[in-house]
Structures are given as C-alpha cells and as structure tokens.
N, C-alpha and C positions, 0 to 999 in steps of 0.2 A: 478655478478649483479643478483639480484633476478628476477625471472620470473614476468612479468607484470609491470616492472619499466623501465623508460627511462634513458638515460645517463645524462640528464640534472637534476641537483638537484632540488627537489621540484616538478618535473613533473612526474606524474604517468600515465601509459598507461593502460587502462582497457581492458582486454582480453574479447571478447564477443564470445559466442557460437551461432551457427545458431539455431534458433527456428522455429518450424512449427506451423501454426494455426490449431486448431481443433475446431469443434463446438459440443456443448453438450446441452442437455435439463436440466435445473435446476430441481432437484427433489422436490423443494418447490414451486416455482412460475410458473414452466412449460415454462418459456421463453427460447428461444435458445440463448446461449451466446458463444462468442469466447474465447478460452483459448490458451495459448502458451505452446507448448510441446518441451522439449529438446530431440531430437532424438538420442543423443549420448548414452543415458542410455536405455538398452533394457526393463527393468522393473522398474516401479516407483509407489509409493503410496504417496499421499500428500493431504493436505486440502487447498482449495482455496475458497474464498468468492464469492458468486454470485454478478456480477456487477449490477444486477437489484434489488434484494431483500436483499442482504448482508448476507444471511444465509451461513453457512459453508458447502461446498460440498466436500465429500470424493471422491477423484479421484484415479482410478487405470489405469495406462497407460502401454501399452506394444507396443514395436517396433519390428516388424519382421525383419529378416535379409535383406529382400528386401527393407526395409524402410517404409512399410505400418504401420500406427499408429492406434491402437485401444484404445479407452478411454471409461471407465465405470464410471458413476457418481452416487453416492449414498448419501442419507441423513443420519443423525445420527441415525434415527429411523430404518434403514434397517439392 
C-alpha cells in the first residue's frame, strides 16, 4: 500500500506536517503578516504573496538545530 493512502478503496488520507507560525513585515506595504513555516527543512527559499497587498515576497527561512526559526523577507527589487 502506498504511503498516504488508506485501506478503504477511494479513501485517501492526507499526511500533514507540523507547521509553525512566523511573523514578517511585507517589504512592499510594511504590514506585519503571518506565514507558516515547515520546521522539518533546515534551509528554505520560496515566494509567497502578501496577504494584504498581494505582492510576491521572497522568503529565506532557516531552522536552527534547537528549533529556532529565522525568516528574511525581500522584495523583487532587493
């Protein structure tokens, strides 16, 4: 049986990862917004749209061995 599926035909079980909240300041509108970070990956880079002004924010996330999360937010112009 494949990982993430149940024994009942047609019933799929979604495996969820624990996510942590982090707060950043949007480099476009300067509002503080909440993002969700996957602490299982020690280094991540991705783009997420601001929930206020919808501009794309380039995020760099690092997770220390002790679990401390650091997030840097940049605009396309940086």
